[in-house]
C-alpha positions in Angstrom: 175.1 22.7 114.6 175.4 19.1 115.6 171.9 19.0 117.1 168.8 18.9 115.0 165.8 21.0 115.8 163.3 18.6 114.3 162.5 15.3 116.0 163.0 12.2 114.0 159.8 10.2 113.4 159.6 6.9 115.0 158.4 3.8 113.1 155.5 2.1 114.7 153.9 -1.2 113.7 150.2 -1.3 113.0 147.9 -2.6 115.7 146.6 -6.1 115.1 143.0 -6.7 116.2 142.4 -9.3 118.8 141.3 -12.7 117.5 137.9 -13.9 118.9 137.4 -17.7 119.0 134.3 -18.9 117.1 133.2 -20.5 120.4 132.7 -17.0 121.9 130.7 -15.8 118.9 128.5 -18.8 118.1 126.1 -18.6 121.1 125.4 -15.0 120.4 124.9 -15.7 116.7 122.4 -18.5 117.5 120.6 -16.3 120.0 120.3 -13.4 117.6 119.2 -15.7 114.8 116.4 -17.2 116.9 115.4 -13.7 118.0 115.2 -12.5 114.4 113.1 -15.5 113.5 110.7 -14.9 116.4 110.4 -11.2 115.3 109.8 -12.2 111.7 107.1 -14.6 112.9 105.2 -12.0 114.9 105.5 -9.4 112.1 104.7 -11.7 109.2 102.7 -14.6 110.3 101.0 -13.9 113.7 97.6 -13.9 112.3 95.3 -16.7 111.2 95.7 -20.5 111.6 99.2 -20.4 113.2 98.4 -17.7 115.6 100.0 -18.1 119.1 98.1 -15.1 120.6 94.4 -14.8 120.1 92.8 -11.5 119.1 94.2 -8.6 117.1 96.6 -7.2 119.7 99.8 -8.4 118.1 98.5 -7.4 114.7 97.9 -3.9 115.8 101.3 -3.5 117.4 103.2 -4.7 114.3 100.8 -3.3 111.7 103.1 -0.6 110.3 106.1 -3.0 110.3 104.0 -5.5 108.2 103.5 -2.9 105.5 107.1 -1.7 105.6 108.4 -5.3 105.1 105.8 -6.0 102.4 103.5 -8.4 104.2 99.9 -8.2 103.2 97.5 -7.8 106.1 94.3 -6.5 104.8 
């Protein structure tokens, strides 16, 4: 009986996540921030004196989003 029937567990070290440099993340963060501001403008302010697009087309496309986010529109 010198041999064991049960295998001994091996000790493993936990995996360390790869480090991302801030230079790789910053352009994407700026791009997404600008995109969110543009979307917020079209949903919340694209109507009236600061309108970039004439007519009611944009208003009709984002009408439900305006109500969902609490922007008054009528």
